[in-house]
All heavy atoms as TSV, in Angstrom:
chain	resi	resn	atom	element	x	y	z
A	1	MET	N	N	4.981	21.603	5.207
A	1	MET	CA	C	5.407	21.563	6.597
A	1	MET	C	C	6.333	20.365	6.784
A	1	MET	O	O	6.034	19.255	6.371
A	1	MET	CB	C	4.173	21.418	7.494
A	1	MET	CG	C	4.474	21.466	8.956
A	1	MET	SD	S	2.926	21.631	9.870
A	1	MET	CE	C	3.206	20.434	11.130
A	2	SER	N	N	7.473	20.573	7.408
A	2	SER	CA	C	8.423	19.482	7.590
A	2	SER	C	C	8.061	18.647	8.813
A	2	SER	O	O	7.361	19.103	9.714
A	2	SER	CB	C	9.832	20.052	7.760
A	2	SER	OG	O	9.912	20.789	8.955
A	3	ASN	N	N	8.549	17.424	8.826
A	3	ASN	CA	C	8.302	16.539	9.952
A	3	ASN	C	C	9.141	16.982	11.145
A	3	ASN	O	O	10.251	17.474	10.971
A	3	ASN	CB	C	8.680	15.102	9.581
A	3	ASN	CG	C	7.745	14.521	8.557
A	3	ASN	OD1	O	6.566	14.849	8.533
A	3	ASN	ND2	N	8.261	13.674	7.692
A	4	PRO	N	N	8.620	16.797	12.346
A	4	PRO	CA	C	9.392	17.173	13.527
A	4	PRO	C	C	10.573	16.222	13.712
A	4	PRO	O	O	10.595	15.124	13.170
A	4	PRO	CB	C	8.388	17.017	14.674
A	4	PRO	CG	C	7.404	16.019	14.173
A	4	PRO	CD	C	7.337	16.232	12.686
A	5	THR	N	N	11.542	16.672	14.476
A	5	THR	CA	C	12.664	15.788	14.774
A	5	THR	C	C	12.171	14.658	15.667
A	5	THR	O	O	11.093	14.734	16.259
A	5	THR	CB	C	13.778	16.553	15.499
A	5	THR	OG1	O	13.289	16.979	16.769
A	5	THR	CG2	C	14.271	17.732	14.687
A	6	VAL	N	N	12.970	13.618	15.773
A	6	VAL	CA	C	12.595	12.471	16.597
A	6	VAL	C	C	12.396	12.915	18.050
A	6	VAL	O	O	11.412	12.537	18.696
A	6	VAL	CB	C	13.663	11.360	16.497
A	6	VAL	CG1	C	13.371	10.231	17.471
A	6	VAL	CG2	C	13.747	10.834	15.080
A	7	GLU	N	N	13.307	13.730	18.551
A	7	GLU	CA	C	13.203	14.193	19.943
A	7	GLU	C	C	11.927	15.004	20.171
A	7	GLU	O	O	11.230	14.813	21.170
A	7	GLU	CB	C	14.427	15.030	20.306
A	7	GLU	CG	C	14.456	15.443	21.766
A	7	GLU	CD	C	15.720	16.196	22.127
A	7	GLU	OE1	O	16.735	16.065	21.429
A	7	GLU	OE2	O	15.664	16.936	23.125
A	8	ALA	N	N	11.594	15.880	19.240
A	8	ALA	CA	C	10.375	16.681	19.369
A	8	ALA	C	C	9.135	15.793	19.300
A	8	ALA	O	O	8.163	16.003	20.026
A	8	ALA	CB	C	10.327	17.747	18.280
A	9	ALA	N	N	9.176	14.780	18.429
A	9	ALA	CA	C	8.040	13.860	18.309
A	9	ALA	C	C	7.865	13.051	19.591
A	9	ALA	O	O	6.731	12.846	20.052
A	9	ALA	CB	C	8.245	12.935	17.112
A	10	ILE	N	N	8.964	12.613	20.188
A	10	ILE	CA	C	8.881	11.864	21.448
A	10	ILE	C	C	8.345	12.754	22.559
A	10	ILE	O	O	7.487	12.334	23.344
A	10	ILE	CB	C	10.251	11.255	21.803
A	10	ILE	CG1	C	10.561	10.103	20.854
A	10	ILE	CG2	C	10.285	10.775	23.252
A	10	ILE	CD1	C	11.943	9.498	21.000
A	11	ASN	N	N	8.796	14.004	22.611
A	11	ASN	CA	C	8.289	14.929	23.631
A	11	ASN	C	C	6.800	15.190	23.447
A	11	ASN	O	O	6.062	15.317	24.427
A	11	ASN	CB	C	9.081	16.238	23.620
A	11	ASN	CG	C	10.459	16.064	24.221
A	11	ASN	OD1	O	10.679	15.218	25.087
A	11	ASN	ND2	N	11.402	16.845	23.753
A	12	SER	N	N	6.338	15.262	22.205
A	12	SER	CA	C	4.906	15.476	21.985
A	12	SER	C	C	4.103	14.246	22.417
A	12	SER	O	O	2.970	14.368	22.876
A	12	SER	CB	C	4.614	15.840	20.536
A	12	SER	OG	O	4.709	14.719	19.693
A	13	ILE	N	N	4.706	13.060	22.311
A	13	ILE	CA	C	4.024	11.848	22.782
A	13	ILE	C	C	3.939	11.846	24.301
A	13	ILE	O	O	2.901	11.481	24.865
A	13	ILE	CB	C	4.724	10.583	22.236
A	13	ILE	CG1	C	4.416	10.480	20.736
A	13	ILE	CG2	C	4.273	9.329	22.980
A	13	ILE	CD1	C	5.123	9.371	20.016
A	14	TYR	N	N	5.002	12.291	24.985
A	14	TYR	CA	C	4.918	12.426	26.446
A	14	TYR	C	C	3.761	13.353	26.829
A	14	TYR	O	O	2.995	13.055	27.745
A	14	TYR	CB	C	6.212	12.997	27.032
A	14	TYR	CG	C	7.415	12.084	27.016
A	14	TYR	CD1	C	8.658	12.572	26.630
A	14	TYR	CD2	C	7.338	10.752	27.401
A	14	TYR	CE1	C	9.787	11.759	26.625
A	14	TYR	CE2	C	8.449	9.926	27.400
A	14	TYR	CZ	C	9.677	10.443	27.012
A	14	TYR	OH	O	10.780	9.642	27.009
A	15	ASP	N	N	3.637	14.479	26.106
A	15	ASP	CA	C	2.549	15.431	26.377
A	15	ASP	C	C	1.194	14.776	26.151
A	15	ASP	O	O	0.263	14.963	26.929
A	15	ASP	CB	C	2.673	16.669	25.477
A	15	ASP	CG	C	3.902	17.501	25.804
A	15	ASP	OD1	O	4.440	17.371	26.926
A	15	ASP	OD2	O	4.324	18.278	24.926
A	16	SER	N	N	1.085	14.006	25.075
A	16	SER	CA	C	-0.167	13.325	24.767
A	16	SER	C	C	-0.522	12.306	25.846
A	16	SER	O	O	-1.684	12.193	26.247
A	16	SER	CB	C	-0.067	12.637	23.409
A	16	SER	OG	O	-1.241	11.925	23.123
A	17	LEU	N	N	0.465	11.555	26.311
A	17	LEU	CA	C	0.210	10.562	27.359
A	17	LEU	C	C	-0.271	11.226	28.645
A	17	LEU	O	O	-1.155	10.708	29.334
A	17	LEU	CB	C	1.475	9.728	27.622
A	17	LEU	CG	C	1.916	8.820	26.476
A	17	LEU	CD1	C	3.265	8.192	26.797
A	17	LEU	CD2	C	0.875	7.753	26.193
A	18	ARG	N	N	0.311	12.385	28.972
A	18	ARG	CA	C	-0.128	13.123	30.169
A	18	ARG	C	C	-1.532	13.704	29.984
A	18	ARG	O	O	-2.240	13.931	30.951
A	18	ARG	CB	C	0.868	14.223	30.504
A	18	ARG	CG	C	2.127	13.711	31.181
A	18	ARG	CD	C	2.994	14.838	31.702
A	18	ARG	NE	N	3.628	15.600	30.639
A	18	ARG	CZ	C	4.787	15.282	30.068
A	18	ARG	NH1	N	5.438	14.220	30.462
A	18	ARG	NH2	N	5.287	16.032	29.113
A	19	ALA	N	N	-1.929	13.944	28.736
A	19	ALA	CA	C	-3.248	14.523	28.423
A	19	ALA	C	C	-4.259	13.436	28.081
A	19	ALA	O	O	-5.144	13.641	27.248
A	19	ALA	CB	C	-3.116	15.521	27.294
A	20	ASP	N	N	-4.124	12.284	28.699
A	20	ASP	CA	C	-5.066	11.173	28.515
A	20	ASP	C	C	-5.118	10.707	27.063
A	20	ASP	O	O	-6.186	10.489	26.498
A	20	ASP	CB	C	-6.456	11.570	29.026
A	20	ASP	CG	C	-7.340	10.366	29.291
A	20	ASP	OD1	O	-6.802	9.274	29.555
A	20	ASP	OD2	O	-8.573	10.510	29.221
A	21	ASN	N	N	-3.947	10.582	26.444
A	21	ASN	CA	C	-3.770	10.045	25.084
A	21	ASN	C	C	-4.411	10.894	23.987
A	21	ASN	O	O	-4.767	10.377	22.928
A	21	ASN	CB	C	-4.264	8.602	24.989
A	21	ASN	CG	C	-3.531	7.682	25.926
A	21	ASN	OD1	O	-2.405	7.943	26.315
A	21	ASN	ND2	N	-4.179	6.602	26.308
A	22	GLU	N	N	-4.529	12.169	24.203
A	22	GLU	CA	C	-5.121	13.068	23.207
A	22	GLU	C	C	-4.241	13.120	21.947
A	22	GLU	O	O	-3.046	13.370	22.029
A	22	GLU	CB	C	-5.242	14.476	23.803
A	22	GLU	CG	C	-5.888	15.474	22.886
A	22	GLU	CD	C	-6.017	16.829	23.541
A	22	GLU	OE1	O	-6.197	16.900	24.765
A	22	GLU	OE2	O	-5.928	17.819	22.809
A	23	ASP	N	N	-4.841	12.851	20.796
A	23	ASP	CA	C	-4.161	12.873	19.491
A	23	ASP	C	C	-2.960	11.931	19.438
A	23	ASP	O	O	-2.019	12.179	18.690
A	23	ASP	CB	C	-3.704	14.290	19.132
A	23	ASP	CG	C	-4.860	15.247	18.943
A	23	ASP	OD1	O	-5.935	14.779	18.515
A	23	ASP	OD2	O	-4.685	16.445	19.219
A	24	LEU	N	N	-2.992	10.854	20.189
A	24	LEU	CA	C	-1.844	9.953	20.259
A	24	LEU	C	C	-1.529	9.327	18.908
A	24	LEU	O	O	-0.366	9.258	18.507
A	24	LEU	CB	C	-2.065	8.863	21.318
A	24	LEU	CG	C	-0.889	7.916	21.556
A	24	LEU	CD1	C	0.343	8.698	22.003
A	24	LEU	CD2	C	-1.248	6.873	22.588
A	25	ASP	N	N	-2.543	8.892	18.176
A	25	ASP	CA	C	-2.290	8.246	16.878
A	25	ASP	C	C	-1.626	9.199	15.892
A	25	ASP	O	O	-0.748	8.797	15.124
A	25	ASP	CB	C	-3.581	7.676	16.296
A	25	ASP	CG	C	-4.061	6.446	17.049
A	25	ASP	OD1	O	-3.236	5.774	17.691
A	25	ASP	OD2	O	-5.265	6.155	16.988
A	26	LEU	N	N	-2.019	10.475	15.904
A	26	LEU	CA	C	-1.392	11.465	15.025
A	26	LEU	C	C	0.071	11.675	15.408
A	26	LEU	O	O	0.943	11.804	14.541
A	26	LEU	CB	C	-2.139	12.793	15.109
A	26	LEU	CG	C	-3.575	12.794	14.590
A	26	LEU	CD1	C	-4.238	14.129	14.873
A	26	LEU	CD2	C	-3.602	12.469	13.121
A	27	ARG	N	N	0.336	11.688	16.700
A	27	ARG	CA	C	1.706	11.899	17.170
A	27	ARG	C	C	2.585	10.678	16.905
A	27	ARG	O	O	3.777	10.819	16.639
A	27	ARG	CB	C	1.696	12.277	18.643
A	27	ARG	CG	C	1.019	13.622	18.856
A	27	ARG	CD	C	0.858	13.975	20.301
A	27	ARG	NE	N	-0.034	15.121	20.449
A	27	ARG	CZ	C	0.147	16.077	21.327
A	27	ARG	NH1	N	1.164	16.041	22.162
A	27	ARG	NH2	N	-0.702	17.069	21.409
A	28	ILE	N	N	1.996	9.484	16.957
A	28	ILE	CA	C	2.747	8.273	16.616
A	28	ILE	C	C	3.109	8.307	15.129
A	28	ILE	O	O	4.224	7.948	14.746
A	28	ILE	CB	C	1.953	7.001	16.972
A	28	ILE	CG1	C	1.833	6.856	18.494
A	28	ILE	CG2	C	2.618	5.763	16.377
A	28	ILE	CD1	C	0.900	5.742	18.940
A	29	ALA	N	N	2.180	8.743	14.303
A	29	ALA	CA	C	2.452	8.853	12.862
A	29	ALA	C	C	3.581	9.853	12.604
A	29	ALA	O	O	4.456	9.613	11.758
A	29	ALA	CB	C	1.189	9.252	12.114
A	30	ALA	N	N	3.586	10.966	13.337
A	30	ALA	CA	C	4.658	11.960	13.191
A	30	ALA	C	C	5.994	11.374	13.648
A	30	ALA	O	O	7.029	11.610	13.024
A	30	ALA	CB	C	4.321	13.214	13.993
A	31	LEU	N	N	5.963	10.588	14.721
A	31	LEU	CA	C	7.185	9.941	15.202
A	31	LEU	C	C	7.697	8.944	14.168
A	31	LEU	O	O	8.893	8.883	13.891
A	31	LEU	CB	C	6.928	9.234	16.536
A	31	LEU	CG	C	8.080	8.397	17.081
A	31	LEU	CD1	C	9.311	9.253	17.347
A	31	LEU	CD2	C	7.656	7.669	18.353
A	32	LYS	N	N	6.802	8.183	13.584
A	32	LYS	CA	C	7.190	7.202	12.571
A	32	LYS	C	C	7.855	7.902	11.391
A	32	LYS	O	O	8.890	7.451	10.892
A	32	LYS	CB	C	5.965	6.409	12.116
A	32	LYS	CG	C	6.268	5.297	11.157
A	32	LYS	CD	C	5.029	4.501	10.833
A	32	LYS	CE	C	5.329	3.380	9.861
A	32	LYS	NZ	N	4.131	2.603	9.532
A	33	ALA	N	N	7.288	9.012	10.955
A	33	ALA	CA	C	7.864	9.771	9.844
A	33	ALA	C	C	9.237	10.340	10.218
A	33	ALA	O	O	10.176	10.300	9.412
A	33	ALA	CB	C	6.922	10.898	9.438
A	34	ALA	N	N	9.365	10.839	11.452
A	34	ALA	CA	C	10.645	11.397	11.900
A	34	ALA	C	C	11.713	10.311	11.996
A	34	ALA	O	O	12.875	10.533	11.643
A	34	ALA	CB	C	10.470	12.093	13.246
A	35	LEU	N	N	11.330	9.130	12.458
A	35	LEU	CA	C	12.280	8.013	12.536
A	35	LEU	C	C	12.748	7.616	11.148
A	35	LEU	O	O	13.943	7.378	10.928
A	35	LEU	CB	C	11.635	6.811	13.233
A	35	LEU	CG	C	11.447	6.909	14.746
A	35	LEU	CD1	C	10.576	5.762	15.241
A	35	LEU	CD2	C	12.779	6.913	15.461
A	36	THR	N	N	11.826	7.544	10.212
A	36	THR	CA	C	12.171	7.183	8.836
A	36	THR	C	C	13.114	8.215	8.233
A	36	THR	O	O	14.118	7.864	7.610
A	36	THR	CB	C	10.897	7.063	7.979
A	36	THR	OG1	O	10.047	6.073	8.564
A	36	THR	CG2	C	11.223	6.668	6.558
A	37	GLU	N	N	12.809	9.477	8.453
A	37	GLU	CA	C	13.634	10.559	7.911
A	37	GLU	C	C	15.044	10.538	8.510
A	37	GLU	O	O	16.024	10.812	7.823
A	37	GLU	CB	C	12.962	11.903	8.201
A	37	GLU	CG	C	13.611	13.074	7.521
A	37	GLU	CD	C	12.801	14.337	7.715
A	37	GLU	OE1	O	11.667	14.388	7.226
A	37	GLU	OE2	O	13.314	15.256	8.373
A	38	ALA	N	N	15.127	10.193	9.799
A	38	ALA	CA	C	16.425	10.151	10.479
A	38	ALA	C	C	17.166	8.839	10.237
A	38	ALA	O	O	18.312	8.689	10.644
A	38	ALA	CB	C	16.225	10.371	11.979
A	39	GLY	N	N	16.503	7.866	9.618
A	39	GLY	CA	C	17.132	6.589	9.349
A	39	GLY	C	C	17.234	5.692	10.572
A	39	GLY	O	O	18.086	4.817	10.633
A	40	LEU	N	N	16.369	5.914	11.551
A	40	LEU	CA	C	16.379	5.117	12.783
A	40	LEU	C	C	15.325	4.025	12.720
A	40	LEU	O	O	14.317	4.150	12.030
A	40	LEU	CB	C	16.124	6.017	13.997
A	40	LEU	CG	C	17.145	7.133	14.216
A	40	LEU	CD1	C	16.698	8.041	15.349
A	40	LEU	CD2	C	18.512	6.549	14.522
A	41	LYS	N	N	15.543	2.968	13.477
A	41	LYS	CA	C	14.626	1.828	13.485
A	41	LYS	C	C	13.728	1.794	14.714
A	41	LYS	O	O	12.704	1.127	14.703
A	41	LYS	CB	C	15.425	0.523	13.436
A	41	LYS	CG	C	16.317	0.406	12.234
A	41	LYS	CD	C	15.715	-0.479	11.219
A	41	LYS	CE	C	16.673	-0.647	10.063
A	41	LYS	NZ	N	16.012	-0.731	8.811
A	42	GLU	N	N	14.116	2.495	15.800
A	42	GLU	CA	C	13.319	2.437	17.024
A	42	GLU	C	C	13.363	3.762	17.770
A	42	GLU	O	O	14.284	4.549	17.614
A	42	GLU	CB	C	13.813	1.310	17.925
A	42	GLU	CG	C	15.239	1.450	18.359
A	42	GLU	CD	C	15.751	0.232	19.103
A	42	GLU	OE1	O	15.282	-0.883	18.845
A	42	GLU	OE2	O	16.632	0.411	19.949
A	43	ALA	N	N	12.336	3.973	18.566
A	43	ALA	CA	C	12.251	5.166	19.403
A	43	ALA	C	C	12.607	4.779	20.834
A	43	ALA	O	O	12.146	3.752	21.333
A	43	ALA	CB	C	10.836	5.746	19.363
A	44	VAL	N	N	13.427	5.590	21.489
A	44	VAL	CA	C	13.852	5.318	22.860
A	44	VAL	C	C	13.155	6.299	23.789
A	44	VAL	O	O	13.299	7.515	23.651
A	44	VAL	CB	C	15.385	5.444	23.005
A	44	VAL	CG1	C	15.810	5.147	24.429
A	44	VAL	CG2	C	16.088	4.508	22.032
A	45	PHE	N	N	12.379	5.746	24.731
A	45	PHE	CA	C	11.639	6.556	25.686
A	45	PHE	C	C	12.259	6.451	27.066
A	45	PHE	O	O	12.819	5.412	27.427
A	45	PHE	CB	C	10.175	6.102	25.756
A	45	PHE	CG	C	9.364	6.521	24.560
A	45	PHE	CD1	C	9.361	5.756	23.415
A	45	PHE	CD2	C	8.620	7.682	24.592
A	45	PHE	CE1	C	8.626	6.135	22.305
A	45	PHE	CE2	C	7.881	8.070	23.490
A	45	PHE	CZ	C	7.876	7.302	22.348
A	46	ASP	N	N	12.128	7.509	27.856
A	46	ASP	CA	C	12.587	7.529	29.240
A	46	ASP	C	C	11.432	7.054	30.113
A	46	ASP	O	O	10.414	7.739	30.209
A	46	ASP	CB	C	12.998	8.944	29.626
A	46	ASP	CG	C	13.512	9.054	31.045
A	46	ASP	OD1	O	13.524	8.035	31.768
A	46	ASP	OD2	O	13.901	10.166	31.437
A	47	PRO	N	N	11.553	5.901	30.767
A	47	PRO	CA	C	10.433	5.373	31.548
A	47	PRO	C	C	10.010	6.281	32.706
A	47	PRO	O	O	8.853	6.257	33.109
A	47	PRO	CB	C	10.925	4.018	32.055
A	47	PRO	CG	C	12.352	3.927	31.732
A	47	PRO	CD	C	12.707	5.008	30.772
A	48	SER	N	N	10.911	7.117	33.198
A	48	SER	CA	C	10.545	7.998	34.309
A	48	SER	C	C	9.566	9.093	33.887
A	48	SER	O	O	8.899	9.687	34.724
A	48	SER	CB	C	11.789	8.627	34.936
A	48	SER	OG	O	12.401	9.507	34.017
A	49	LYS	N	N	9.452	9.343	32.572
A	49	LYS	CA	C	8.528	10.365	32.072
A	49	LYS	C	C	7.161	9.799	31.697
A	49	LYS	O	O	6.288	10.531	31.264
A	49	LYS	CB	C	9.121	11.061	30.854
A	49	LYS	CG	C	10.354	11.883	31.169
A	49	LYS	CD	C	10.847	12.587	29.939
A	49	LYS	CE	C	12.049	13.443	30.240
A	49	LYS	NZ	N	12.539	14.145	29.041
A	50	LEU	N	N	6.993	8.485	31.866
A	50	LEU	CA	C	5.729	7.855	31.503
A	50	LEU	C	C	4.723	7.953	32.636
A	50	LEU	O	O	5.088	7.923	33.811
A	50	LEU	CB	C	5.942	6.383	31.152
A	50	LEU	CG	C	6.863	6.097	29.969
A	50	LEU	CD1	C	7.031	4.601	29.801
A	50	LEU	CD2	C	6.328	6.725	28.705
A	51	VAL	N	N	3.452	8.029	32.266
A	51	VAL	CA	C	2.383	8.080	33.261
A	51	VAL	C	C	2.299	6.741	33.989
A	51	VAL	O	O	2.164	6.696	35.199
A	51	VAL	CB	C	1.040	8.429	32.584
A	51	VAL	CG1	C	-0.096	8.387	33.584
A	51	VAL	CG2	C	1.125	9.799	31.927
A	52	GLN	N	N	2.386	5.646	33.243
A	52	GLN	CA	C	2.330	4.293	33.814
A	52	GLN	C	C	3.709	3.670	33.710
A	52	GLN	O	O	4.000	2.927	32.779
A	52	GLN	CB	C	1.317	3.440	33.059
A	52	GLN	CG	C	-0.065	3.825	33.408
A	52	GLN	CD	C	-0.839	2.681	34.028
A	52	GLN	OE1	O	-1.885	2.401	33.574
A	52	GLN	NE2	N	-0.348	2.033	35.037
A	53	ASN	N	N	4.556	3.976	34.675
A	53	ASN	CA	C	5.914	3.455	34.638
A	53	ASN	C	C	6.001	2.152	35.427
A	53	ASN	O	O	6.634	2.057	36.456
A	53	ASN	CB	C	6.910	4.472	35.191
A	53	ASN	CG	C	8.328	3.972	35.090
A	53	ASN	OD1	O	8.619	3.063	34.339
A	53	ASN	ND2	N	9.210	4.559	35.873
A	54	ASN	N	N	5.303	1.144	34.932
A	54	ASN	CA	C	5.438	-0.198	35.477
A	54	ASN	C	C	5.550	-1.153	34.297
A	54	ASN	O	O	5.400	-0.760	33.141
A	54	ASN	CB	C	4.267	-0.562	36.402
A	54	ASN	CG	C	2.927	-0.449	35.726
A	54	ASN	OD1	O	2.806	-0.555	34.510
A	54	ASN	ND2	N	1.887	-0.223	36.504
A	55	ARG	N	N	5.844	-2.391	34.557
A	55	ARG	CA	C	6.093	-3.328	33.470
A	55	ARG	C	C	4.884	-3.453	32.547
A	55	ARG	O	O	5.017	-3.422	31.322
A	55	ARG	CB	C	6.470	-4.710	34.028
A	55	ARG	CG	C	6.846	-5.688	32.933
A	55	ARG	CD	C	7.306	-7.028	33.506
A	55	ARG	NE	N	7.882	-7.883	32.491
A	55	ARG	CZ	C	7.181	-8.593	31.623
A	55	ARG	NH1	N	5.870	-8.542	31.628
A	55	ARG	NH2	N	7.784	-9.346	30.730
A	56	SER	N	N	3.700	-3.590	33.111
A	56	SER	CA	C	2.521	-3.761	32.256
A	56	SER	C	C	2.242	-2.501	31.430
A	56	SER	O	O	1.840	-2.595	30.270
A	56	SER	CB	C	1.295	-4.152	33.085
A	56	SER	OG	O	0.941	-3.127	33.983
A	57	GLY	N	N	2.482	-1.334	31.996
A	57	GLY	CA	C	2.298	-0.095	31.249
A	57	GLY	C	C	3.274	0.028	30.098
A	57	GLY	O	O	2.914	0.444	28.991
A	58	ARG	N	N	4.529	-0.349	30.342
A	58	ARG	CA	C	5.537	-0.292	29.276
A	58	ARG	C	C	5.231	-1.307	28.185
A	58	ARG	O	O	5.359	-1.013	26.996
A	58	ARG	CB	C	6.933	-0.520	29.856
A	58	ARG	CG	C	7.416	0.643	30.721
A	58	ARG	CD	C	8.868	0.501	31.113
A	58	ARG	NE	N	9.190	-0.762	31.767
A	58	ARG	CZ	C	9.155	-0.972	33.083
A	58	ARG	NH1	N	8.817	0.000	33.895
A	58	ARG	NH2	N	9.476	-2.149	33.571
A	59	LYS	N	N	4.810	-2.523	28.552
A	59	LYS	CA	C	4.486	-3.554	27.564
A	59	LYS	C	C	3.267	-3.151	26.736
A	59	LYS	O	O	3.218	-3.378	25.529
A	59	LYS	CB	C	4.235	-4.912	28.245
A	59	LYS	CG	C	5.481	-5.514	28.848
A	59	LYS	CD	C	6.505	-5.822	27.778
A	59	LYS	CE	C	7.755	-6.429	28.354
A	59	LYS	NZ	N	8.788	-6.613	27.352
A	60	LEU	N	N	2.280	-2.539	27.375
A	60	LEU	CA	C	1.100	-2.060	26.663
A	60	LEU	C	C	1.487	-0.983	25.652
A	60	LEU	O	O	1.031	-0.990	24.505
A	60	LEU	CB	C	0.062	-1.526	27.650
A	60	LEU	CG	C	-1.232	-1.000	27.053
A	60	LEU	CD1	C	-1.997	-2.129	26.367
A	60	LEU	CD2	C	-2.093	-0.388	28.140
A	61	MET	N	N	2.367	-0.084	26.074
A	61	MET	CA	C	2.823	0.980	25.182
A	61	MET	C	C	3.579	0.377	23.998
A	61	MET	O	O	3.347	0.766	22.846
A	61	MET	CB	C	3.717	1.956	25.944
A	61	MET	CG	C	4.222	3.095	25.109
A	61	MET	SD	S	5.219	4.211	26.116
A	61	MET	CE	C	5.870	5.284	24.851
A	62	GLN	N	N	4.475	-0.579	24.255
A	62	GLN	CA	C	5.219	-1.208	23.168
A	62	GLN	C	C	4.279	-1.890	22.179
A	62	GLN	O	O	4.448	-1.774	20.965
A	62	GLN	CB	C	6.209	-2.238	23.728
A	62	GLN	CG	C	7.426	-1.618	24.355
A	62	GLN	CD	C	8.360	-2.656	24.946
A	62	GLN	OE1	O	7.923	-3.607	25.576
A	62	GLN	NE2	N	9.646	-2.456	24.757
A	63	ALA	N	N	3.286	-2.592	22.691
A	63	ALA	CA	C	2.344	-3.300	21.815
A	63	ALA	C	C	1.531	-2.317	20.977
A	63	ALA	O	O	1.334	-2.517	19.776
A	63	ALA	CB	C	1.415	-4.180	22.645
A	64	TYR	N	N	1.044	-1.240	21.600
A	64	TYR	CA	C	0.233	-0.246	20.897
A	64	TYR	C	C	1.047	0.420	19.779
A	64	TYR	O	O	0.571	0.584	18.655
A	64	TYR	CB	C	-0.283	0.798	21.891
A	64	TYR	CG	C	-1.318	1.724	21.306
A	64	TYR	CD1	C	-2.641	1.322	21.180
A	64	TYR	CD2	C	-0.973	3.000	20.866
A	64	TYR	CE1	C	-3.603	2.163	20.644
A	64	TYR	CE2	C	-1.921	3.847	20.324
A	64	TYR	CZ	C	-3.233	3.424	20.214
A	64	TYR	OH	O	-4.171	4.259	19.667
A	65	PHE	N	N	2.275	0.803	20.091
A	65	PHE	CA	C	3.118	1.452	19.095
A	65	PHE	C	C	3.513	0.468	17.998
A	65	PHE	O	O	3.595	0.840	16.836
A	65	PHE	CB	C	4.369	2.053	19.752
A	65	PHE	CG	C	4.139	3.386	20.397
A	65	PHE	CD1	C	3.220	3.550	21.418
A	65	PHE	CD2	C	4.858	4.486	19.991
A	65	PHE	CE1	C	3.010	4.781	22.007
A	65	PHE	CE2	C	4.666	5.724	20.577
A	65	PHE	CZ	C	3.734	5.866	21.584
A	66	ARG	N	N	3.781	-0.791	18.351
A	66	ARG	CA	C	4.168	-1.799	17.370
A	66	ARG	C	C	3.044	-2.000	16.344
A	66	ARG	O	O	3.304	-2.158	15.154
A	66	ARG	CB	C	4.506	-3.115	18.071
A	66	ARG	CG	C	5.017	-4.180	17.141
A	66	ARG	CD	C	5.479	-5.462	17.848
A	66	ARG	NE	N	4.615	-5.873	18.926
A	66	ARG	CZ	C	4.968	-5.870	20.236
A	66	ARG	NH1	N	6.155	-5.475	20.607
A	66	ARG	NH2	N	4.114	-6.257	21.160
A	67	GLN	N	N	1.789	-1.965	16.798
A	67	GLN	CA	C	0.646	-2.099	15.890
A	67	GLN	C	C	0.612	-0.951	14.877
A	67	GLN	O	O	0.044	-1.088	13.805
A	67	GLN	CB	C	-0.664	-2.124	16.666
A	67	GLN	CG	C	-0.872	-3.378	17.467
A	67	GLN	CD	C	-2.100	-3.276	18.363
A	67	GLN	OE1	O	-2.663	-2.201	18.562
A	67	GLN	NE2	N	-2.508	-4.407	18.916
A	68	ARG	N	N	1.222	0.168	15.227
A	68	ARG	CA	C	1.238	1.330	14.351
A	68	ARG	C	C	2.573	1.489	13.633
A	68	ARG	O	O	2.848	2.510	13.029
A	68	ARG	CB	C	0.904	2.572	15.162
A	68	ARG	CG	C	-0.608	2.654	15.362
A	68	ARG	CD	C	-1.008	3.148	16.732
A	68	ARG	NE	N	-2.445	3.025	16.909
A	68	ARG	CZ	C	-3.062	1.914	17.308
A	68	ARG	NH1	N	-2.373	0.826	17.558
A	68	ARG	NH2	N	-4.372	1.883	17.453
A	69	GLY	N	N	3.430	0.455	13.742
A	69	GLY	CA	C	4.666	0.440	12.968
A	69	GLY	C	C	5.868	1.089	13.617
A	69	GLY	O	O	6.843	1.387	12.929
A	70	VAL	N	N	5.842	1.311	14.932
A	70	VAL	CA	C	6.969	1.950	15.613
A	70	VAL	C	C	7.470	1.010	16.704
A	70	VAL	O	O	6.712	0.569	17.554
A	70	VAL	CB	C	6.546	3.295	16.251
A	70	VAL	CG1	C	7.700	3.909	17.028
A	70	VAL	CG2	C	6.069	4.265	15.184
A	71	THR	N	N	8.772	0.713	16.667
A	71	THR	CA	C	9.403	-0.097	17.703
A	71	THR	C	C	9.826	0.809	18.851
A	71	THR	O	O	10.481	1.829	18.622
A	71	THR	CB	C	10.613	-0.850	17.147
A	71	THR	OG1	O	10.199	-1.636	16.048
A	71	THR	CG2	C	11.255	-1.730	18.205
A	72	VAL	N	N	9.445	0.435	20.071
A	72	VAL	CA	C	9.738	1.239	21.254
A	72	VAL	C	C	10.696	0.489	22.160
A	72	VAL	O	O	10.506	-0.696	22.427
A	72	VAL	CB	C	8.438	1.560	22.037
A	72	VAL	CG1	C	8.739	2.209	23.366
A	72	VAL	CG2	C	7.533	2.448	21.214
A	73	THR	N	N	11.735	1.194	22.634
A	73	THR	CA	C	12.602	0.669	23.678
A	73	THR	C	C	12.658	1.726	24.781
A	73	THR	O	O	12.234	2.875	24.590
A	73	THR	CB	C	14.024	0.378	23.171
A	73	THR	OG1	O	14.584	1.585	22.646
A	73	THR	CG2	C	14.038	-0.693	22.096
A	74	PHE	N	N	13.184	1.314	25.925
A	74	PHE	CA	C	13.243	2.222	27.067
A	74	PHE	C	C	14.691	2.373	27.518
A	74	PHE	O	O	15.442	1.395	27.558
A	74	PHE	CB	C	12.370	1.694	28.208
A	74	PHE	CG	C	10.918	1.619	27.823
A	74	PHE	CD1	C	10.354	0.437	27.414
A	74	PHE	CD2	C	10.133	2.764	27.832
A	74	PHE	CE1	C	9.017	0.370	27.035
A	74	PHE	CE2	C	8.801	2.708	27.446
A	74	PHE	CZ	C	8.245	1.510	27.050
A	75	SER	N	N	15.062	3.594	27.873
A	75	SER	CA	C	16.420	3.836	28.350
A	75	SER	C	C	16.573	3.243	29.745
A	75	SER	O	O	15.597	3.061	30.466
A	75	SER	CB	C	16.707	5.338	28.370
A	75	SER	OG	O	15.803	6.011	29.211
A	76	ALA	N	N	17.800	2.963	30.104
A	76	ALA	CA	C	18.071	2.318	31.392
A	76	ALA	C	C	17.911	3.260	32.563
A	76	ALA	O	O	17.857	4.409	32.487
A	76	ALA	CB	C	19.475	1.748	31.399
């Protein structure tokens, strides 16, 4: 089975966040693999699609993903 594209992996993370973080670690691992395959260093998320779109929510998300080896940035 091939790894999902970066965009598909990010969309699955949005779904996981809306579903109370269900299977989030598995989806982060898939995102990490997709980023590596695409040769990218960071994942860009749209803050308007986040459940907790405030500064503390974004910082918590960045810290959680960083612990799992994925750098997160947010689009403007």
